[in-house]
C-alpha positions as CSV (number, residue, x, y, z in Angstrom):
1,M,-34.4,9.0,-30.4
2,S,-37.0,6.6,-31.8
3,V,-38.9,4.1,-29.7
4,T,-36.8,1.4,-31.2
5,D,-33.6,3.2,-30.3
6,D,-34.8,3.7,-26.7
7,R,-35.6,0.0,-26.5
8,R,-32.2,-1.0,-27.8
9,F,-30.6,1.3,-25.3
10,E,-32.7,-0.3,-22.5
11,I,-31.3,-3.6,-23.6
12,L,-27.7,-2.3,-23.7
13,H,-28.3,-0.8,-20.2
14,A,-29.4,-4.2,-19.0
15,I,-26.4,-5.9,-20.6
16,V,-24.0,-3.4,-19.0
17,T,-25.6,-3.7,-15.6
18,D,-25.7,-7.5,-15.6
19,F,-22.2,-7.9,-16.9
20,V,-20.8,-5.5,-14.3
21,D,-22.5,-7.6,-11.6
22,S,-21.8,-11.0,-12.9
23,Q,-18.7,-10.7,-15.2
24,E,-20.4,-13.3,-17.4
25,P,-21.5,-12.8,-21.0
26,I,-25.2,-12.0,-21.2
27,G,-27.6,-14.0,-23.3
28,S,-31.1,-13.0,-24.6
29,K,-32.8,-15.5,-22.4
30,A,-31.2,-14.1,-19.2
31,L,-32.2,-10.6,-20.2
32,V,-35.9,-11.6,-20.7
33,D,-35.9,-13.5,-17.4
34,R,-34.2,-10.7,-15.3
35,H,-35.7,-7.6,-16.8
36,Q,-39.2,-6.4,-17.7
37,L,-38.4,-5.4,-21.3
38,G,-42.0,-5.7,-22.5
39,V,-41.0,-7.5,-25.8
40,S,-40.5,-11.1,-27.0
41,S,-37.3,-13.1,-26.8
42,A,-37.1,-12.9,-30.6
43,T,-37.2,-9.1,-30.5
44,V,-34.5,-9.0,-27.9
45,R,-32.3,-11.3,-30.0
46,N,-32.8,-9.1,-33.1
47,D,-32.0,-5.9,-31.1
48,M,-28.9,-7.5,-29.7
49,A,-27.8,-8.4,-33.2
50,V,-28.3,-4.8,-34.2
51,L,-26.3,-3.5,-31.2
52,E,-23.5,-5.9,-32.0
53,E,-23.5,-4.8,-35.7
54,Q,-23.3,-1.1,-34.4
55,G,-20.3,-2.0,-32.2
56,Y,-21.9,-1.5,-28.8
57,I,-21.7,-5.2,-27.7
58,T,-19.6,-8.1,-28.9
59,Q,-19.6,-11.9,-28.6
60,T,-16.5,-13.4,-27.0
61,H,-17.3,-16.9,-28.4
62,T,-19.8,-18.0,-31.0
63,S,-21.8,-19.9,-28.4
64,S,-21.7,-17.3,-25.6
65,G,-23.7,-14.2,-24.8
66,R,-22.6,-10.6,-25.3
67,V,-20.5,-8.2,-23.4
68,P,-20.3,-4.4,-23.7
69,T,-17.5,-2.8,-25.8
70,D,-15.8,0.5,-25.0
71,K,-18.3,2.1,-27.4
72,G,-21.2,0.5,-25.5
73,Y,-19.9,1.7,-22.1
74,R,-19.5,5.2,-23.6
75,L,-23.1,5.4,-24.7
76,F,-24.2,4.0,-21.3
77,V,-22.1,6.6,-19.4
78,D,-23.2,9.5,-21.7
79,R,-26.9,8.6,-21.1
80,I,-26.7,8.4,-17.3
81,S,-29.4,11.0,-16.5
82,E,-29.1,10.9,-12.7
83,I,-26.1,10.2,-10.6
84,K,-26.9,7.8,-7.7
85,P,-26.7,10.1,-4.7
86,L,-24.8,9.0,-1.6
87,S,-26.9,8.7,1.6
88,S,-26.7,11.3,4.3
89,A,-24.8,8.8,6.5
90,E,-22.3,8.2,3.7
91,R,-21.8,12.0,3.2
92,R,-21.4,12.6,7.0
93,A,-18.9,9.7,7.1
94,I,-16.8,11.2,4.3
95,L,-16.7,14.6,5.8
96,S,-15.9,13.2,9.3
97,V,-13.0,11.1,7.9
98,L,-11.5,14.0,5.9
99,D,-12.0,16.7,8.5
100,S,-10.0,14.6,11.0
101,G,-6.9,14.9,8.9
102,V,-4.1,16.7,10.8
103,D,-2.5,18.3,7.7
104,L,-2.6,18.3,3.9
105,D,-0.6,15.1,3.6
106,D,-3.0,13.3,6.0
107,V,-6.1,14.7,4.3
108,L,-4.9,13.4,0.9
109,R,-4.0,10.0,2.2
110,R,-7.4,9.7,3.9
111,S,-9.0,10.8,0.6
112,V,-7.5,8.0,-1.5
113,K,-8.1,5.4,1.1
114,L,-11.7,6.4,1.5
115,L,-12.3,6.6,-2.3
116,A,-10.7,3.2,-2.8
117,Q,-13.0,1.7,-0.2
118,L,-16.1,3.3,-1.7
119,T,-15.4,2.3,-5.3
120,R,-13.2,-0.8,-4.8
121,Q,-10.9,0.6,-7.4
122,V,-7.5,2.3,-7.4
123,A,-7.9,5.8,-6.1
124,V,-5.5,8.7,-7.0
125,I,-5.3,12.3,-5.9
126,Q,-3.1,15.1,-7.2
127,Y,-1.4,17.4,-4.7
128,P,-2.7,20.9,-4.9
129,V,-1.0,22.6,-7.9
130,L,1.2,25.3,-6.3
131,S,1.0,27.7,-9.3
132,T,-2.8,28.0,-8.7
133,A,-2.4,28.6,-4.9
134,R,-2.1,31.9,-3.1
135,V,0.1,32.6,-0.1
136,R,-2.1,32.7,3.0
137,H,0.7,33.3,5.6
138,L,4.5,33.6,5.8
139,E,6.3,33.2,9.1
140,I,10.0,33.7,9.8
141,V,11.1,32.1,13.0
142,A,14.6,32.7,14.5
143,L,16.3,29.5,15.6
144,S,19.5,31.2,16.4
145,P,21.0,34.6,15.5
146,S,22.1,33.2,12.2
147,R,19.6,30.5,11.4
148,M,15.9,30.9,10.6
149,L,12.9,28.7,9.7
150,L,10.7,29.9,6.8
151,V,7.1,28.7,6.9
152,V,4.9,29.3,3.9
153,I,1.2,28.4,4.1
154,T,-1.0,28.4,1.0
155,D,-4.8,28.7,0.7
156,T,-4.8,25.1,-0.5
157,G,-3.6,23.9,2.9
158,R,-0.1,23.2,1.8
159,V,2.7,24.0,4.3
160,E,6.3,24.5,3.1
161,Q,9.1,24.8,5.6
162,R,12.7,25.7,4.8
163,M,15.8,26.3,6.8
164,V,17.9,29.5,6.1
165,A,21.5,29.9,7.2
166,L,22.8,33.5,7.2
167,H,26.4,34.5,6.8
168,E,26.1,36.9,9.7
169,A,24.0,37.1,12.8
170,I,21.0,39.4,12.9
171,D,19.2,41.0,15.8
172,D,15.4,40.9,16.7
173,D,14.8,44.3,15.0
174,T,16.3,43.1,11.7
175,L,14.3,39.9,11.9
176,A,11.1,41.9,12.4
177,R,11.9,44.0,9.4
178,L,12.5,40.9,7.3
179,R,9.3,39.4,8.4
180,T,7.3,42.6,7.6
181,M,9.0,43.0,4.2
182,F,8.4,39.5,2.9
183,S,4.9,39.2,4.4
184,Q,3.7,42.4,2.7
185,A,5.3,41.3,-0.6
186,L,3.7,37.8,-0.5
187,D,0.4,38.2,1.2
188,G,-2.4,37.0,-1.1
189,Q,-0.1,36.5,-4.1
190,R,-0.5,33.6,-6.4
191,L,2.7,31.5,-6.1
192,E,3.5,32.1,-9.8
193,D,3.5,35.8,-9.1
194,A,5.0,35.5,-5.6
195,S,8.4,34.3,-6.8
196,V,8.6,37.4,-9.0
197,A,7.7,39.7,-6.1
198,V,10.4,38.0,-3.9
199,A,13.0,38.4,-6.6
200,E,12.2,42.1,-7.0
201,L,12.4,42.5,-3.2
202,A,15.9,41.2,-3.2
203,S,17.0,43.7,-5.9
204,E,15.4,46.6,-4.0
205,A,16.6,45.8,-0.5
206,P,18.5,48.6,1.4
207,P,22.3,48.0,1.8
208,S,21.9,47.2,5.5
209,L,19.5,44.3,4.7
210,Q,21.0,43.2,1.3
211,E,22.7,40.0,2.5
212,P,19.8,38.5,4.6
213,V,17.1,39.6,2.1
214,V,19.0,38.0,-0.8
215,T,19.6,34.8,1.2
216,V,15.9,34.5,2.3
217,A,14.7,35.4,-1.2
218,T,16.8,32.7,-2.8
219,V,15.3,30.0,-0.5
220,L,11.8,31.3,-1.0
221,V,12.0,31.3,-4.8
222,E,13.1,27.7,-4.7
223,T,10.2,27.0,-2.4
224,L,7.6,28.7,-4.5
225,V,8.5,27.1,-7.8
226,E,6.4,24.1,-8.6
227,R,8.1,20.8,-7.6
228,G,8.1,17.7,-9.6
229,E,8.1,15.2,-6.8
230,D,5.3,14.2,-4.4
231,R,2.7,15.1,-7.0
232,L,0.3,12.1,-6.5
233,V,-1.0,9.9,-3.8
234,L,-2.4,6.4,-4.8
235,G,-4.4,4.0,-2.7
236,G,-6.2,0.7,-3.2
237,T,-3.8,-0.8,-5.7
238,S,-4.6,-4.2,-4.1
239,N,-8.2,-3.8,-5.5
240,L,-6.7,-4.6,-9.0
241,A,-6.2,-8.2,-7.8
242,R,-10.0,-8.5,-7.4
243,A,-10.4,-7.6,-11.0
244,A,-7.5,-9.6,-12.4
245,A,-9.7,-11.4,-14.9
246,D,-10.6,-8.2,-16.6
247,F,-7.0,-7.6,-17.7
248,T,-6.2,-9.9,-20.6
249,P,-2.7,-11.3,-21.3
250,A,-3.0,-9.8,-24.8
251,T,-2.7,-6.3,-23.3
252,G,-0.1,-7.2,-20.7
253,G,-2.4,-8.3,-18.0
254,M,-2.6,-6.6,-14.6
255,D,1.2,-6.0,-14.5
256,S,1.0,-3.6,-17.3
257,V,-1.6,-1.6,-15.4
258,L,0.5,-1.5,-12.3
259,E,3.5,-0.3,-14.4
260,A,1.4,2.5,-15.9
261,L,0.3,3.6,-12.4
262,E,3.9,3.8,-11.2
263,E,4.6,6.4,-13.9
264,Q,3.3,9.5,-12.3
265,V,3.5,11.4,-15.6
266,V,1.1,8.9,-17.2
267,V,-1.4,9.4,-14.4
268,L,-1.0,13.2,-14.4
269,K,-1.7,13.2,-18.1
270,L,-4.9,11.3,-17.5
271,L,-6.0,13.7,-14.8
272,A,-5.1,16.7,-17.0
273,H,-8.5,16.2,-18.7
274,T,-10.1,17.4,-15.5
275,Q,-10.1,21.2,-15.5
276,R,-13.2,22.1,-13.5
277,T,-14.8,21.2,-10.2
278,G,-18.3,19.7,-10.2
279,Q,-17.8,18.0,-13.6
280,V,-16.8,14.3,-13.7
281,T,-14.8,13.1,-16.7
282,V,-14.9,9.4,-17.7
283,Q,-12.2,8.0,-20.1
284,I,-13.0,4.5,-21.2
285,G,-10.5,2.0,-22.6
286,Q,-8.8,3.4,-25.8
287,E,-9.8,6.9,-24.8
288,T,-7.0,6.9,-22.2
289,N,-4.6,6.9,-25.1
290,T,-2.3,4.7,-23.0
291,E,-1.4,1.3,-24.3
292,N,-1.1,-0.3,-20.8
293,L,-4.5,1.0,-19.8
294,R,-6.5,-0.2,-22.8
295,N,-8.7,-2.4,-20.5
296,T,-9.3,0.3,-17.9
297,S,-11.4,3.4,-17.3
298,V,-10.5,6.6,-15.5
299,V,-13.2,8.5,-13.6
300,S,-11.9,11.9,-12.4
301,T,-12.9,15.4,-11.4
302,G,-11.3,18.5,-10.0
303,Y,-11.4,19.5,-6.4
304,G,-11.1,23.0,-5.0
305,A,-13.1,25.9,-3.6
306,S,-14.5,29.3,-4.7
307,G,-14.0,28.5,-8.3
308,T,-10.3,27.6,-8.0
309,V,-9.2,24.1,-8.9
310,F,-6.5,22.8,-6.5
311,G,-5.9,19.5,-8.2
312,S,-7.7,16.4,-9.5
313,V,-9.0,13.2,-7.9
314,G,-10.3,10.0,-9.4
315,V,-10.1,6.3,-9.8
316,V,-8.6,3.8,-12.2
317,G,-10.3,0.4,-12.7
318,P,-11.4,-2.1,-15.3
319,T,-13.9,-0.9,-17.9
320,R,-16.3,-3.3,-16.3
321,M,-17.1,-1.0,-13.4
322,D,-20.2,0.4,-11.6
323,Y,-20.1,3.8,-13.4
324,P,-23.1,5.5,-11.7
325,G,-21.7,4.5,-8.2
326,T,-18.1,5.4,-9.1
327,I,-19.1,8.8,-10.5
328,A,-21.1,9.6,-7.4
329,S,-18.3,8.6,-5.1
330,V,-15.6,10.6,-7.0
331,A,-17.8,13.7,-7.1
332,A,-18.6,13.4,-3.3
333,V,-15.0,12.9,-2.2
334,A,-13.8,15.8,-4.5
335,K,-16.5,18.1,-3.0
336,Y,-15.5,17.4,0.6
337,V,-11.7,17.5,0.0
338,G,-12.1,21.0,-1.5
339,E,-14.2,22.1,1.5
340,V,-11.9,20.7,4.1
341,L,-8.8,22.2,2.5
342,A,-10.5,25.6,2.0
343,D,-11.4,25.8,5.7
344,R,-7.9,25.3,6.9
């Protein structure tokens, strides 16, 4: 880029930074007073006129200063060279909060609460996608001679429990044989493959075990198939009230954003852009392709371990947000959620 382009980006950077802080349109005099731009006020005004012509900033009223457009925010985000790192104390606090979670549900609830506090936005996390998980352990516990409890634990930390009622009572020896058969068939299997293995086990069971094997297999297949409910956890929706002025009546106001967030399929579609860990995706305004979210940005990334993506985590907030700080917080929480779940 030329020296002139670099200078104009520096002015755009200053406009974005000041507008995020103040929520007030930024004039050329304010830029000269607040920032060491090294050029005259006339040059700043000329550069602002060019930035406006190119669509990076706009003037809300003829007598007001300028505010960034979606295109301006996009250039700002694309040229963030260094993500503002969290302090050691912040990193330790995140890990401590998440590591104290008693189970998967608790860890995810803590994650969104923490991320909402760090960013002052709406935080969302996707439950680990079962089809990408592997079976870590299967336990079959006898509750009575004809009733059992199935416990499936995945490597993402998810625990599924199901009751099984048999038509006939079984003894301890039969229970042990069932436990061995299903454990061997499922151990280390991806859930998408495990359901097939369970179905094959049912068709190959010896006559003496046919009835209990088929009954257990039927319940397990239903358990292993991806469920549609309980897919997302949201936190910090009250933070939208703080940014109510950012959502214009022309686009439905804050109510339209809340309606969109209530539709899990809409949020899952936004998170679907995140396919890898360690890479934060930013969707700004119209890039969300969601009418009710035209005035919002979505910052998200994948979380997981050992190259496996368990799910996605991110925040939804007004386009006028602290992008460097938000990106850093989303990346940090995703990193530690993956570590905590992998260690369980």
